[in-house]
BAFI-3210 file (N, C-alpha, C; in Angstrom, 3 decimals, decimal comma, padded with zeros to 6 digits):
// residues 239
n [1|2|3|4|5|6|7|8|9|10|11|12|13|14|15|16|17|18|19|20|21|22|23|24|25|26|27|28|29|30|31|32|33|34|35|36|37|38|39|40|41|42|43|44|45|46|47|48|49|50|51|52|53|54|55|56|57|58|59|60|61|62|63|64|65|66|67|68|69|70|71|72|73|74|75|76|77|78|79|80|81|82|83|84|85|86|87|88|89|90|91|92|93|94|95|96|97|98|99|100|101|102|103|104|105|106|107|108|109|110|111|112|113|114|115|116|117|118|119|120|121|122|123|124|125|126|127|128|129|130|131|132|133|134|135|136|137|138|139|140|141|142|143|144|145|146|147|148|149|150|151|152|153|154|155|156|157|158|159|160|161|162|163|164|165|166|167|168|169|170|171|172|173|174|175|176|177|178|179|180|181|182|183|184|185|186|187|188|189|190|191|192|193|194|195|196|197|198|199|200|201|202|203|204|205|206|207|208|209|210|211|212|213|214|215|216|217|218|219|220|221|222|223|224|225|226|227|228|229|230|231|232|233|234|235|236|237|238|239]
n.u [-006,045|-007,308|-010,161|-011,326|-013,976|-014,529|-016,750|-018,642|-019,501|-022,406|-025,210|-024,908|-027,652|-027,408|-025,116|-026,202|-027,781|-026,475|-025,255|-027,372|-027,323|-025,261|-025,349|-027,484|-027,408|-024,313|-025,033|-027,500|-027,015|-024,743|-026,775|-028,508|-026,263|-026,017|-027,822|-028,084|-026,342|-026,518|-029,369|-027,548|-027,024|-028,444|-029,945|-027,795|-027,224|-029,229|-029,425|-027,604|-028,089|-030,263|-029,065|-027,811|-030,282|-030,518|-028,415|-028,658|-030,912|-030,540|-027,941|-029,558|-031,074|-029,536|-028,262|-030,927|-030,943|-029,032|-029,192|-031,157|-030,175|-028,872|-030,628|-031,978|-029,201|-028,672|-031,198|-031,166|-028,636|-029,928|-031,459|-029,868|-028,541|-030,440|-031,337|-028,796|-029,025|-031,484|-031,168|-029,792|-031,281|-033,579|-031,971|-031,080|-033,684|-034,840|-033,012|-032,782|-035,385|-035,622|-036,713|-036,506|-034,242|-032,800|-031,810|-030,798|-028,238|-027,266|-026,255|-024,712|-022,571|-022,320|-021,331|-019,043|-017,441|-016,306|-015,212|-013,365|-011,690|-011,206|-009,272|-006,153|-003,996|-002,513|000,113|-001,377|-000,806|-001,181|-000,141|001,655|003,656|002,779|004,621|007,625|008,099|007,573|009,470|012,059|012,816|013,415|015,682|018,072|018,260|018,552|016,374|014,259|012,058|009,240|007,691|004,677|005,713|004,718|002,908|000,986|000,058|001,155|003,690|004,033|003,326|004,597|006,929|006,328|006,431|008,925|010,889|009,608|010,727|013,351|014,083|013,866|016,589|016,379|018,274|017,820|016,716|015,284|012,701|011,532|010,054|008,314|007,013|005,401|002,545|001,232|-001,369|-002,348|-000,191|002,474|005,323|008,216|010,274|013,110|014,237|015,076|014,647|013,543|012,477|013,943|016,440|014,852|012,457|009,467|009,348|009,732|006,711|004,678|005,497|004,829|001,280|000,840|001,719|-001,190|-000,863|-002,236|-000,335|000,944|002,701|003,755|004,424|006,367|006,970|010,279|012,357|010,619|011,061|013,843|017,155|018,865|019,945|020,967|019,441|016,808|015,185|011,816|009,752|006,917|004,639|002,117|-000,838|-004,059|-006,620]
n.v [-268,217|-267,311|-266,269|-263,479|-262,628|-259,819|-258,358|-255,614|-252,374|-252,806|-250,085|-247,458|-244,737|-242,423|-241,913|-242,903|-240,586|-238,500|-239,179|-239,161|-236,424|-235,356|-235,842|-233,658|-230,365|-228,753|-226,058|-226,394|-228,302|-226,776|-224,839|-226,707|-227,344|-225,420|-225,090|-227,647|-227,097|-224,755|-225,221|-227,013|-225,950|-223,906|-225,799|-226,207|-224,210|-224,007|-225,941|-224,873|-223,344|-223,686|-225,703|-223,425|-222,270|-223,612|-224,213|-221,091|-221,911|-224,110|-222,532|-220,310|-221,235|-222,549|-219,787|-219,388|-221,064|-220,300|-218,430|-218,601|-219,350|-218,504|-216,431|-217,990|-219,288|-216,093|-215,115|-217,331|-215,976|-213,543|-214,935|-215,751|-213,627|-212,212|-213,847|-213,935|-210,867|-210,372|-211,033|-208,894|-206,743|-206,733|-206,567|-203,237|-202,294|-202,240|-201,664|-198,241|-195,847|-194,860|-195,038|-198,387|-198,253|-195,808|-197,213|-199,523|-198,423|-196,758|-198,771|-200,554|-197,991|-198,316|-200,539|-200,642|-199,202|-200,051|-201,817|-200,891|-199,588|-202,209|-203,960|-204,542|-202,081|-201,663|-200,305|-199,858|-200,863|-198,588|-196,298|-196,871|-196,553|-193,736|-192,785|-193,792|-192,762|-190,115|-189,751|-190,729|-188,815|-186,734|-184,309|-186,612|-188,094|-189,207|-191,457|-192,861|-195,118|-195,656|-197,616|-198,642|-200,547|-203,965|-204,475|-205,768|-205,280|-202,362|-202,558|-203,996|-202,295|-200,588|-201,339|-202,095|-199,245|-198,719|-200,096|-198,536|-196,947|-196,856|-198,231|-195,966|-195,004|-193,444|-193,151|-195,209|-196,087|-198,496|-198,858|-200,401|-200,692|-198,168|-196,377|-193,946|-193,233|-193,079|-192,203|-193,125|-192,388|-190,670|-187,584|-186,143|-184,122|-185,408|-184,978|-182,501|-178,835|-177,508|-177,852|-181,286|-180,794|-182,263|-183,290|-181,272|-182,265|-185,070|-185,369|-184,250|-185,766|-188,466|-187,039|-186,680|-189,103|-190,200|-191,065|-190,603|-187,907|-186,404|-183,345|-185,322|-185,024|-186,932|-188,153|-187,775|-190,492|-192,589|-193,680|-196,233|-194,441|-193,057|-190,370|-188,423|-185,889|-186,444|-187,905|-189,020|-191,069|-192,031|-194,638|-195,325|-196,393|-197,838|-197,325]
n.w [-150,951|-147,610|-146,507|-145,083|-142,591|-141,454|-138,546|-138,233|-135,603|-135,289|-136,613|-135,389|-133,976|-133,883|-135,842|-137,617|-138,314|-138,375|-141,392|-142,673|-142,676|-143,739|-146,297|-147,893|-148,898|-148,591|-146,883|-145,416|-144,028|-142,506|-140,971|-140,104|-138,043|-136,836|-135,231|-133,638|-131,659|-131,408|-129,670|-127,929|-125,888|-125,174|-123,824|-121,609|-120,516|-119,254|-117,274|-115,557|-114,605|-113,311|-110,970|-110,030|-109,090|-106,926|-105,389|-104,177|-102,860|-101,013|-099,299|-098,532|-096,882|-094,872|-093,838|-092,138|-090,707|-089,042|-088,173|-087,235|-085,193|-083,541|-082,961|-081,073|-079,143|-078,017|-076,901|-074,898|-073,367|-072,349|-070,703|-068,959|-067,311|-066,592|-064,619|-063,061|-062,766|-061,088|-058,084|-057,496|-058,066|-056,587|-054,047|-054,393|-054,659|-052,567|-050,595|-051,887|-052,738|-054,889|-058,975|-060,817|-062,348|-061,607|-058,660|-059,223|-060,985|-058,673|-057,242|-057,871|-058,394|-056,050|-055,127|-056,412|-055,604|-052,487|-054,470|-055,205|-052,580|-051,352|-053,013|-053,441|-054,691|-058,001|-060,781|-063,457|-066,923|-068,668|-067,156|-065,746|-068,302|-068,627|-066,804|-066,445|-069,295|-068,849|-065,935|-067,438|-069,044|-067,440|-065,720|-063,475|-060,128|-056,454|-054,654|-052,418|-052,056|-048,925|-047,348|-045,394|-042,257|-041,931|-044,090|-046,368|-048,958|-049,351|-049,501|-051,738|-053,817|-053,564|-054,424|-057,055|-057,622|-056,960|-059,302|-061,767|-061,266|-061,251|-063,562|-065,216|-065,343|-061,986|-059,229|-056,648|-053,283|-050,806|-048,163|-046,390|-043,749|-042,339|-039,074|-039,032|-040,027|-042,548|-044,680|-048,245|-051,577|-050,353|-050,950|-049,379|-048,336|-045,631|-042,576|-043,441|-043,624|-046,213|-048,940|-050,774|-053,560|-056,761|-055,239|-055,978|-058,508|-058,465|-057,603|-059,965|-061,399|-060,938|-060,390|-063,534|-064,239|-063,721|-060,793|-057,658|-055,931|-052,652|-050,779|-048,049|-044,488|-042,045|-038,705|-036,670|-036,983|-037,663|-039,755|-039,993|-041,032|-040,140|-040,097|-041,845|-044,551|-047,173|-049,469|-050,102|-050,922|-049,976|-049,103|-047,992|-045,855|-047,435|-046,936]
ca.u [-006,090|-008,365|-011,256|-011,376|-014,475|-014,597|-018,002|-018,012|-019,996|-024,005|-025,001|-025,818|-029,189|-026,244|-024,799|-027,368|-028,470|-025,264|-025,170|-028,938|-026,500|-023,443|-026,370|-027,992|-027,028|-023,451|-025,369|-028,419|-025,334|-024,309|-027,527|-028,515|-025,208|-026,075|-029,023|-028,229|-025,346|-027,677|-029,858|-027,227|-026,798|-030,172|-030,031|-026,479|-027,560|-031,201|-028,831|-026,287|-029,615|-031,233|-028,004|-027,279|-031,284|-030,916|-027,411|-029,111|-032,315|-029,970|-027,695|-030,984|-031,897|-028,792|-028,552|-032,001|-030,636|-027,477|-030,075|-032,682|-029,321|-027,812|-031,674|-031,568|-028,347|-028,992|-032,108|-030,589|-028,008|-030,477|-032,351|-028,701|-028,561|-031,234|-031,039|-027,645|-029,835|-032,718|-030,393|-028,954|-032,225|-034,158|-030,988|-031,378|-035,381|-035,084|-031,770|-033,167|-036,563|-035,880|-037,260|-035,282|-032,734|-031,809|-032,118|-029,756|-027,205|-026,970|-025,949|-022,971|-021,594|-021,760|-020,401|-017,672|-016,483|-015,975|-014,565|-011,958|-011,190|-010,636|-008,726|-004,977|-003,409|-001,157|-000,306|-001,917|000,231|-000,957|000,132|004,207|004,166|003,655|005,405|008,564|008,400|008,152|011,119|013,287|012,942|014,083|017,128|017,989|018,135|018,837|015,359|013,709|010,938|009,172|005,827|004,686|005,855|003,739|002,138|001,847|-000,478|001,628|004,802|003,832|003,346|006,048|008,324|006,619|006,994|010,553|010,884|009,687|011,842|014,878|014,003|013,984|017,552|016,964|019,452|016,475|016,449|014,505|012,860|009,710|009,983|008,174|006,254|004,510|000,933|000,327|-002,491|-002,059|001,168|003,222|006,913|008,608|011,600|012,907|014,440|014,869|013,639|013,081|012,192|015,155|016,049|013,694|010,906|008,593|009,760|009,148|005,303|004,215|005,888|002,839|000,668|000,846|000,756|-002,520|-000,901|-002,574|000,642|000,641|003,222|003,636|005,725|006,782|008,077|011,914|012,785|009,586|012,265|015,689|017,805|019,996|020,448|020,930|018,200|016,512|013,738|011,142|008,110|005,771|003,560|000,667|-001,951|-004,698|-007,230]
ca.v [-266,525|-267,264|-264,970|-262,467|-261,086|-258,358|-258,046|-253,886|-253,086|-252,064|-248,648|-246,332|-243,881|-240,947|-242,371|-242,593|-239,432|-238,154|-239,960|-238,274|-234,589|-235,132|-236,041|-232,235|-229,517|-227,981|-224,942|-227,004|-228,666|-225,547|-224,420|-227,972|-228,184|-224,483|-225,604|-228,385|-226,582|-223,860|-226,200|-227,438|-224,331|-223,213|-227,244|-226,456|-223,545|-224,360|-226,703|-224,413|-222,228|-224,640|-225,847|-222,194|-221,661|-224,700|-223,878|-220,296|-221,865|-224,428|-220,677|-219,035|-222,259|-222,114|-218,349|-219,231|-221,825|-220,214|-217,150|-219,078|-220,216|-216,573|-215,713|-218,871|-218,177|-214,607|-215,381|-218,111|-215,088|-213,075|-215,336|-216,281|-212,040|-211,817|-214,422|-213,111|-209,683|-210,886|-210,703|-207,564|-205,884|-206,941|-205,705|-202,452|-201,621|-202,870|-200,640|-197,669|-195,948|-194,658|-195,807|-199,472|-197,883|-195,708|-197,394|-200,368|-197,438|-196,115|-200,136|-200,550|-197,313|-198,207|-202,281|-200,486|-198,218|-201,150|-203,451|-199,813|-199,883|-203,791|-204,069|-204,304|-201,149|-201,543|-199,408|-200,442|-201,023|-197,176|-195,841|-197,425|-196,245|-192,539|-192,755|-194,259|-191,372|-188,755|-189,872|-190,883|-187,119|-185,408|-184,602|-187,803|-187,910|-190,037|-191,546|-193,496|-195,641|-196,131|-198,238|-198,726|-201,828|-205,234|-203,629|-206,286|-204,386|-201,300|-202,648|-205,154|-201,387|-199,553|-202,489|-201,929|-198,088|-198,290|-200,640|-198,000|-195,346|-197,978|-198,582|-194,596|-194,369|-192,507|-193,913|-196,061|-197,234|-199,118|-199,577|-200,772|-200,360|-196,909|-196,862|-194,124|-193,674|-192,257|-192,672|-192,921|-191,824|-188,698|-187,430|-186,004|-183,958|-186,352|-184,452|-180,951|-177,410|-177,089|-179,085|-180,929|-181,262|-182,688|-182,981|-181,180|-183,052|-186,361|-185,311|-183,589|-186,667|-189,056|-186,924|-186,770|-190,031|-190,363|-190,991|-188,866|-188,310|-184,820|-183,668|-185,391|-184,675|-187,978|-187,930|-188,227|-190,953|-193,565|-194,119|-195,942|-193,844|-192,201|-188,247|-187,185|-185,694|-187,951|-187,263|-190,408|-191,716|-192,773|-195,718|-195,313|-197,779|-197,406|-195,813]
ca.w [-149,891|-147,094|-146,818|-143,646|-142,292|-140,160|-138,242|-137,999|-134,791|-135,702|-136,899|-133,929|-134,849|-134,354|-137,320|-139,340|-138,606|-139,502|-142,609|-143,726|-142,460|-144,436|-147,951|-147,259|-149,131|-147,194|-146,537|-145,186|-143,319|-140,875|-139,915|-138,597|-136,960|-136,142|-134,564|-133,001|-131,060|-130,067|-128,653|-125,921|-125,269|-124,329|-122,565|-120,337|-119,688|-118,169|-116,294|-114,678|-113,930|-112,177|-110,008|-109,219|-107,857|-105,971|-104,837|-103,446|-101,941|-099,992|-098,630|-097,923|-095,645|-094,623|-093,590|-091,779|-089,419|-088,567|-087,725|-085,722|-084,179|-082,973|-082,180|-079,948|-078,001|-077,929|-076,104|-073,347|-072,571|-071,291|-069,621|-067,964|-067,369|-066,033|-063,709|-062,155|-061,994|-060,154|-056,433|-057,626|-058,256|-054,838|-053,234|-055,092|-054,928|-050,239|-050,296|-052,267|-053,039|-056,453|-059,795|-060,983|-063,680|-060,980|-058,026|-060,152|-060,590|-057,894|-055,814|-059,295|-058,202|-054,735|-055,095|-057,292|-054,267|-052,214|-054,380|-055,141|-051,348|-050,643|-054,217|-053,974|-055,478|-058,525|-061,522|-064,979|-068,105|-069,135|-065,923|-065,322|-069,237|-068,226|-065,624|-067,024|-070,129|-067,703|-065,381|-068,447|-069,743|-066,655|-064,473|-062,630|-059,105|-055,715|-054,044|-051,040|-051,787|-047,966|-047,175|-043,380|-041,885|-042,197|-044,343|-047,332|-049,866|-049,256|-049,624|-053,029|-054,548|-053,459|-054,498|-057,958|-058,041|-057,234|-060,370|-062,321|-061,030|-060,939|-065,028|-065,676|-064,696|-060,807|-058,340|-056,370|-052,617|-051,020|-046,777|-045,767|-041,809|-042,177|-038,529|-039,255|-040,277|-043,621|-046,165|-049,827|-051,905|-050,319|-051,358|-048,271|-047,892|-044,259|-041,745|-044,540|-043,407|-046,814|-050,274|-050,980|-055,100|-057,690|-054,807|-056,999|-059,851|-058,063|-057,091|-060,405|-062,217|-060,564|-061,073|-064,642|-064,692|-063,186|-059,387|-056,433|-054,713|-052,182|-050,005|-046,792|-043,540|-041,534|-038,022|-036,741|-036,899|-037,493|-040,462|-039,960|-042,074|-040,340|-040,076|-042,842|-045,180|-047,604|-050,562|-049,937|-051,803|-049,015|-049,886|-046,981|-046,439|-048,323|-046,575]
c.u [-007,223|-008,746|-011,294|-012,712|-014,857|-015,946|-017,692|-019,419|-021,382|-023,775|-025,426|-026,514|-028,309|-025,869|-025,410|-027,969|-027,724|-025,010|-026,085|-028,138|-026,135|-024,114|-026,778|-026,558|-025,945|-024,473|-026,719|-027,986|-025,289|-025,759|-027,618|-027,208|-025,505|-027,203|-029,423|-027,354|-026,375|-028,721|-029,260|-026,849|-027,596|-029,729|-029,024|-026,986|-027,887|-030,349|-028,120|-027,482|-030,082|-030,100|-027,528|-028,656|-031,294|-029,937|-027,894|-030,308|-030,996|-029,346|-028,911|-031,524|-030,077|-028,469|-029,760|-031,535|-029,562|-028,215|-030,902|-031,566|-028,856|-029,591|-031,848|-030,831|-028,056|-029,476|-032,397|-029,292|-028,602|-031,137|-031,045|-028,633|-029,308|-031,853|-030,193|-028,051|-030,411|-031,928|-030,052|-030,320|-033,100|-033,161|-030,988|-032,937|-035,367|-033,845|-032,424|-034,532|-036,628|-036,547|-036,269|-034,838|-031,867|-031,168|-030,250|-027,916|-026,393|-025,862|-024,822|-022,288|-021,565|-021,003|-018,750|-016,874|-015,939|-015,272|-012,976|-011,485|-010,743|-009,199|-007,703|-004,779|-002,564|-001,224|-000,297|-001,041|000,174|000,200|001,900|004,615|004,629|004,652|007,190|009,088|008,299|009,204|012,247|013,609|013,319|014,992|017,190|018,590|018,716|016,750|014,894|012,612|010,625|007,944|006,065|004,979|004,467|002,624|001,703|001,435|000,639|003,225|005,079|003,896|003,877|007,218|007,995|007,035|008,088|010,369|010,561|010,825|013,102|014,927|014,776|015,117|017,929|017,691|017,984|017,043|015,439|013,607|011,599|009,051|009,548|007,195|005,272|003,264|000,856|-000,752|-002,225|-000,782|001,205|004,411|006,915|009,752|012,673|013,855|015,776|014,140|013,721|013,346|013,340|014,381|015,488|012,669|010,084|008,517|009,240|007,171|004,357|004,327|005,125|002,134|000,109|000,943|-000,126|-002,336|-001,114|-000,983|000,591|002,101|003,013|004,649|005,678|007,787|009,219|011,513|011,597|010,630|013,219|016,503|018,664|019,430|020,519|019,917|018,189|015,383|013,335|009,536|007,775|005,190|002,732|000,054|-002,957|-005,841|-007,298]
c.v [-267,134|-265,873|-264,267|-261,514|-260,307|-258,470|-256,420|-253,867|-252,284|-250,543|-248,385|-245,021|-242,845|-240,746|-242,266|-241,830|-238,842|-238,113|-239,107|-237,257|-235,079|-235,853|-234,945|-231,791|-228,813|-226,643|-225,122|-227,433|-227,665|-225,003|-225,668|-228,244|-226,582|-224,952|-226,466|-227,766|-225,278|-224,355|-226,935|-226,774|-223,883|-225,013|-227,103|-225,178|-223,116|-225,386|-226,250|-223,604|-222,905|-225,056|-224,712|-221,786|-222,720|-224,454|-222,253|-220,762|-222,853|-223,254|-220,120|-219,924|-222,091|-220,947|-218,957|-220,353|-221,474|-218,941|-217,159|-219,658|-219,381|-216,577|-216,855|-218,309|-217,186|-214,682|-216,243|-217,320|-214,260|-213,394|-215,834|-214,726|-212,206|-212,872|-213,940|-211,962|-209,536|-210,135|-209,134|-206,005|-206,005|-206,112|-203,760|-201,526|-201,752|-201,680|-198,569|-197,469|-195,019|-195,583|-197,020|-198,831|-197,281|-196,423|-198,537|-199,288|-197,083|-197,378|-199,938|-200,070|-197,660|-199,221|-201,614|-199,925|-198,982|-202,191|-202,592|-200,000|-201,419|-204,467|-203,485|-202,994|-201,650|-200,767|-200,571|-200,506|-198,987|-195,855|-196,076|-196,813|-194,974|-192,028|-193,417|-193,273|-190,053|-188,572|-189,910|-189,507|-186,041|-185,843|-185,643|-187,731|-189,178|-190,000|-192,333|-193,573|-196,434|-196,681|-198,742|-199,871|-202,683|-204,889|-204,323|-205,210|-203,275|-201,429|-204,061|-203,509|-200,532|-200,093|-201,969|-200,688|-197,342|-198,934|-199,482|-197,460|-196,027|-197,660|-197,245|-194,263|-193,517|-193,579|-194,290|-197,149|-197,383|-199,635|-199,907|-200,671|-198,855|-197,374|-195,188|-194,141|-192,635|-192,988|-191,879|-192,815|-190,303|-188,689|-186,368|-185,841|-184,244|-185,907|-183,428|-180,307|-177,205|-178,612|-179,801|-180,909|-181,939|-183,616|-182,856|-182,307|-184,263|-186,480|-184,795|-185,225|-187,751|-188,782|-187,083|-188,602|-190,937|-191,174|-189,963|-189,670|-186,707|-185,340|-184,083|-185,051|-185,930|-186,939|-188,211|-189,345|-191,848|-194,138|-194,634|-195,943|-193,634|-190,495|-187,648|-186,968|-186,861|-187,354|-189,214|-190,328|-192,866|-193,494|-195,374|-196,193|-197,275|-196,532|-195,816]
c.w [-149,360|-146,751|-145,456|-143,259|-141,066|-140,093|-137,633|-136,619|-135,533|-135,846|-135,921|-134,926|-134,574|-135,582|-138,362|-139,461|-138,968|-140,962|-143,387|-143,846|-143,677|-146,341|-148,438|-148,639|-148,413|-146,385|-145,525|-144,075|-142,192|-140,572|-139,490|-137,771|-136,130|-135,120|-133,549|-131,619|-130,186|-129,152|-127,385|-125,833|-124,486|-123,194|-121,687|-119,241|-118,511|-117,244|-115,460|-113,800|-112,509|-110,973|-109,377|-108,221|-106,877|-105,010|-103,834|-102,849|-100,889|-099,612|-097,920|-096,779|-094,452|-093,359|-092,457|-090,481|-088,472|-087,893|-086,294|-084,563|-082,986|-082,220|-080,815|-078,615|-077,586|-076,365|-074,528|-072,271|-072,120|-070,865|-068,071|-066,919|-066,037|-064,255|-062,409|-061,653|-060,963|-058,733|-056,407|-057,970|-057,215|-054,228|-053,407|-054,371|-053,487|-050,550|-051,016|-052,820|-054,695|-057,699|-060,138|-061,526|-061,732|-060,036|-058,340|-060,204|-059,648|-056,272|-057,230|-058,418|-056,521|-054,561|-055,782|-056,601|-053,415|-052,757|-054,957|-053,689|-051,167|-051,476|-054,016|-055,219|-056,451|-059,398|-062,987|-065,402|-068,376|-068,207|-065,380|-066,858|-069,575|-067,681|-065,988|-067,831|-069,849|-067,246|-066,198|-068,951|-068,421|-065,987|-063,702|-061,392|-058,232|-055,477|-053,228|-051,130|-050,321|-048,025|-045,692|-043,214|-041,780|-042,786|-046,210|-048,986|-050,022|-049,872|-051,198|-053,986|-054,985|-054,538|-056,800|-058,755|-058,204|-058,325|-061,637|-062,915|-061,407|-062,666|-065,614|-065,664|-063,642|-060,052|-056,990|-055,131|-052,707|-048,901|-046,342|-044,062|-041,402|-040,965|-038,182|-039,935|-041,566|-044,499|-047,460|-050,052|-051,309|-050,570|-049,735|-048,796|-046,452|-043,732|-042,689|-044,105|-044,837|-047,984|-050,346|-052,924|-055,885|-056,551|-055,812|-058,114|-059,557|-058,124|-058,012|-062,010|-061,910|-060,279|-062,587|-065,193|-064,111|-061,590|-058,595|-056,000|-054,381|-050,899|-048,881|-045,897|-042,697|-040,081|-037,681|-036,257|-036,992|-039,458|-040,419|-041,171|-041,940|-040,220|-041,228|-043,996|-046,481|-048,338|-050,518|-050,225|-051,093|-049,226|-047,950|-046,699|-047,126|-048,615|-045,236]
res [m|s|d|y|i|i|d|l|p|p|e|s|k|w|d|r|f|w|g|k|i|k|k|i|h|p|g|v|q|a|a|i|v|a|g|i|f|s|l|a|g|i|w|l|g|y|q|l|q|e|s|g|l|k|s|k|v|i|s|l|e|e|l|s|e|k|q|d|k|t|i|r|e|k|t|a|e|i|q|r|l|e|t|l|l|a|p|f|r|t|l|a|l|q|r|y|t|d|p|e|p|e|a|l|r|k|l|a|h|r|i|s|e|i|e|s|s|v|s|p|r|h|l|n|t|k|q|q|k|a|l|y|d|i|l|s|s|l|p|k|g|n|i|i|v|a|s|r|m|m|d|g|e|a|k|d|y|a|l|q|l|a|n|i|i|l|k|s|g|w|d|v|g|a|n|f|m|l|a|d|d|i|i|g|v|g|i|c|s|y|k|s|p|k|k|l|p|k|h|d|l|i|r|d|a|l|i|r|a|g|i|n|c|k|d|v|s|i|r|d|n|t|v|p|l|g|q|n|p|a|l|l|l|v|i|g|r|k|q]
***
């Protein structure tokens, strides 16, 4: 029979240490093992705590960088607004003798008035919904929406009003050949000695929806509608 020699790996320090532990009384072994695990737990906790502190330091640094960036952006925006405001501040102080804040307020109000006078009229979403809801709940009737001839702004506004009234269930006609000079929006019982049915109903519905509407009279034969009385919603010039 041949002899086989098996080379065993050299004994490690841990193996030698564990061998010594095995030779000790079991109670002492348990105490040593418990001590080892306790030390390992302390070491692991320290490592985790150190890692957490590093993470917190990084987070604070990132937060500080974000705050600095926000401050820089806000400072730049303030500078931009100051640049835009400069000519208005100069104009306000030239036009009004009040202190700067009051002069700027008056100038802003005047600019708003000018913008309102030149911008085309239109129904906003709230007005459209209010007018539709109100007219939908009322007894229906016939109405003609008329606007000044050769006035594109009045025609566009008239079409928007006519569309809402039509959707709410009314019978609507349209005429864009009004020759009379009417300002704003008005309701007219055309060629009738007294108010036609639904005259006040339409006027009050428009007012409730936030649309200024008043009773108006237009001259005979200034709108091509024939001789029969008709309820007209008149869209005149803006001002």
